[in-house]
TORKOL-4160 file (C-alpha; in steps of 0.2 Angstrom, whole numbers, padded with zeros to 4 digits, m for minus):
130
<pt num="1" X="0655" Y="0254" Z="0635"/>
<pt num="2" X="0663" Y="0269" Z="0645"/>
<pt num="3" X="0660" Y="0279" Z="0626"/>
<pt num="4" X="0642" Y="0273" Z="0624"/>
<pt num="5" X="0639" Y="0278" Z="0641"/>
<pt num="6" X="0646" Y="0296" Z="0638"/>
<pt num="7" X="0635" Y="0298" Z="0621"/>
<pt num="8" X="0621" Y="0294" Z="0631"/>
<pt num="9" X="0620" Y="0305" Z="0645"/>
<pt num="10" X="0627" Y="0319" Z="0632"/>
<pt num="11" X="0611" Y="0319" Z="0624"/>
<pt num="12" X="0599" Y="0314" Z="0639"/>
<pt num="13" X="0606" Y="0332" Z="0644"/>
<pt num="14" X="0602" Y="0338" Z="0627"/>
<pt num="15" X="0585" Y="0331" Z="0626"/>
<pt num="16" X="0582" Y="0337" Z="0646"/>
<pt num="17" X="0586" Y="0356" Z="0638"/>
<pt num="18" X="0577" Y="0354" Z="0621"/>
<pt num="19" X="0560" Y="0351" Z="0633"/>
<pt num="20" X="0563" Y="0367" Z="0643"/>
<pt num="21" X="0566" Y="0375" Z="0625"/>
<pt num="22" X="0549" Y="0370" Z="0618"/>
<pt num="23" X="0536" Y="0378" Z="0627"/>
<pt num="24" X="0549" Y="0393" Z="0631"/>
<pt num="25" X="0545" Y="0407" Z="0620"/>
<pt num="26" X="0560" Y="0414" Z="0606"/>
<pt num="27" X="0569" Y="0431" Z="0610"/>
<pt num="28" X="0567" Y="0441" Z="0596"/>
<pt num="29" X="0579" Y="0436" Z="0583"/>
<pt num="30" X="0569" Y="0419" Z="0583"/>
<pt num="31" X="0582" Y="0411" Z="0592"/>
<pt num="32" X="0580" Y="0407" Z="0612"/>
<pt num="33" X="0590" Y="0413" Z="0623"/>
<pt num="34" X="0600" Y="0405" Z="0636"/>
<pt num="35" X="0609" Y="0413" Z="0652"/>
<pt num="36" X="0622" Y="0402" Z="0661"/>
<pt num="37" X="0626" Y="0404" Z="0678"/>
<pt num="38" X="0642" Y="0395" Z="0687"/>
<pt num="39" X="0641" Y="0392" Z="0707"/>
<pt num="40" X="0657" Y="0383" Z="0710"/>
<pt num="41" X="0662" Y="0380" Z="0730"/>
<pt num="42" X="0652" Y="0386" Z="0746"/>
<pt num="43" X="0636" Y="0391" Z="0745"/>
<pt num="44" X="0633" Y="0406" Z="0754"/>
<pt num="45" X="0623" Y="0425" Z="0754"/>
<pt num="46" X="0634" Y="0431" Z="0741"/>
<pt num="47" X="0631" Y="0416" Z="0731"/>
<pt num="48" X="0613" Y="0418" Z="0733"/>
<pt num="49" X="0612" Y="0436" Z="0727"/>
<pt num="50" X="0622" Y="0431" Z="0710"/>
<pt num="51" X="0607" Y="0417" Z="0708"/>
<pt num="52" X="0595" Y="0432" Z="0712"/>
<pt num="53" X="0605" Y="0444" Z="0699"/>
<pt num="54" X="0605" Y="0432" Z="0685"/>
<pt num="55" X="0587" Y="0426" Z="0688"/>
<pt num="56" X="0581" Y="0444" Z="0686"/>
<pt num="57" X="0591" Y="0449" Z="0670"/>
<pt num="58" X="0585" Y="0431" Z="0664"/>
<pt num="59" X="0567" Y="0440" Z="0667"/>
<pt num="60" X="0573" Y="0457" Z="0661"/>
<pt num="61" X="0579" Y="0449" Z="0645"/>
<pt num="62" X="0564" Y="0436" Z="0642"/>
<pt num="63" X="0579" Y="0423" Z="0640"/>
<pt num="64" X="0570" Y="0406" Z="0638"/>
<pt num="65" X="0581" Y="0396" Z="0650"/>
<pt num="66" X="0595" Y="0400" Z="0667"/>
<pt num="67" X="0607" Y="0386" Z="0666"/>
<pt num="68" X="0616" Y="0385" Z="0684"/>
<pt num="69" X="0632" Y="0375" Z="0682"/>
<pt num="70" X="0638" Y="0367" Z="0700"/>
<pt num="71" X="0650" Y="0361" Z="0707"/>
<pt num="72" X="0648" Y="0361" Z="0727"/>
<pt num="73" X="0650" Y="0354" Z="0743"/>
<pt num="74" X="0635" Y="0362" Z="0751"/>
<pt num="75" X="0633" Y="0376" Z="0760"/>
<pt num="76" X="0625" Y="0389" Z="0773"/>
<pt num="77" X="0605" Y="0382" Z="0777"/>
<pt num="78" X="0601" Y="0402" Z="0774"/>
<pt num="79" X="0607" Y="0404" Z="0757"/>
<pt num="80" X="0601" Y="0387" Z="0754"/>
<pt num="81" X="0585" Y="0391" Z="0757"/>
<pt num="82" X="0583" Y="0411" Z="0749"/>
<pt num="83" X="0589" Y="0399" Z="0733"/>
<pt num="84" X="0576" Y="0388" Z="0730"/>
<pt num="85" X="0563" Y="0399" Z="0733"/>
<pt num="86" X="0570" Y="0410" Z="0720"/>
<pt num="87" X="0572" Y="0395" Z="0708"/>
<pt num="88" X="0553" Y="0389" Z="0714"/>
<pt num="89" X="0549" Y="0405" Z="0711"/>
<pt num="90" X="0559" Y="0409" Z="0693"/>
<pt num="91" X="0546" Y="0411" Z="0679"/>
<pt num="92" X="0560" Y="0406" Z="0667"/>
<pt num="93" X="0563" Y="0387" Z="0669"/>
<pt num="94" X="0582" Y="0384" Z="0677"/>
<pt num="95" X="0592" Y="0369" Z="0675"/>
<pt num="96" X="0604" Y="0362" Z="0688"/>
<pt num="97" X="0620" Y="0355" Z="0677"/>
<pt num="98" X="0633" Y="0348" Z="0691"/>
<pt num="99" X="0649" Y="0350" Z="0679"/>
<pt num="100" X="0662" Y="0347" Z="0675"/>
<pt num="101" X="0664" Y="0328" Z="0675"/>
<pt num="102" X="0670" Y="0323" Z="0695"/>
<pt num="103" X="0660" Y="0339" Z="0700"/>
<pt num="104" X="0644" Y="0338" Z="0716"/>
<pt num="105" X="0631" Y="0343" Z="0720"/>
<pt num="106" X="0630" Y="0340" Z="0740"/>
<pt num="107" X="0622" Y="0345" Z="0755"/>
<pt num="108" X="0615" Y="0362" Z="0750"/>
<pt num="109" X="0619" Y="0358" Z="0731"/>
<pt num="110" X="0605" Y="0342" Z="0731"/>
<pt num="111" X="0592" Y="0355" Z="0735"/>
<pt num="112" X="0595" Y="0368" Z="0724"/>
<pt num="113" X="0596" Y="0351" Z="0709"/>
<pt num="114" X="0580" Y="0346" Z="0715"/>
<pt num="115" X="0573" Y="0366" Z="0716"/>
<pt num="116" X="0577" Y="0365" Z="0699"/>
<pt num="117" X="0565" Y="0363" Z="0683"/>
<pt num="118" X="0577" Y="0349" Z="0677"/>
<pt num="119" X="0594" Y="0343" Z="0685"/>
<pt num="120" X="0610" Y="0334" Z="0675"/>
<pt num="121" X="0625" Y="0329" Z="0677"/>
<pt num="122" X="0639" Y="0328" Z="0668"/>
<pt num="123" X="0647" Y="0311" Z="0666"/>
<pt num="124" X="0656" Y="0303" Z="0675"/>
<pt num="125" X="0673" Y="0297" Z="0667"/>
<pt num="126" X="0684" Y="0285" Z="0674"/>
<pt num="127" X="0701" Y="0282" Z="0675"/>
<pt num="128" X="0699" Y="0263" Z="0670"/>
<pt num="129" X="0701" Y="0256" Z="0654"/>
<pt num="130" X="0682" Y="0243" Z="0649"/>
């Protein structure tokens, strides 16, 4: 049962990311270019600058997708607002992927996930046997 859930969760994430790639232009080599950034810890002005740089790089290089791997307990309202506005204004689709298993998107992280074009979460793996 647990393995089936993990398998279904992984397939769902792959399909959601694939849907984002279907409508995105391919890079010069014919392969989609996916940028990945990691936001771990408290959301603050440095995290907001990091996202803005990652979006600018992805847009400049013609990336098909930006994936933000997120694990946060929350953070500052002002930084969260800057980040959600940047995501909403992005010309590159943004996926917020809450990972690894057991990660969270609490408080400000929830708003980042809601602002994303696609929000996905790593499967929660219980330590109990089924």
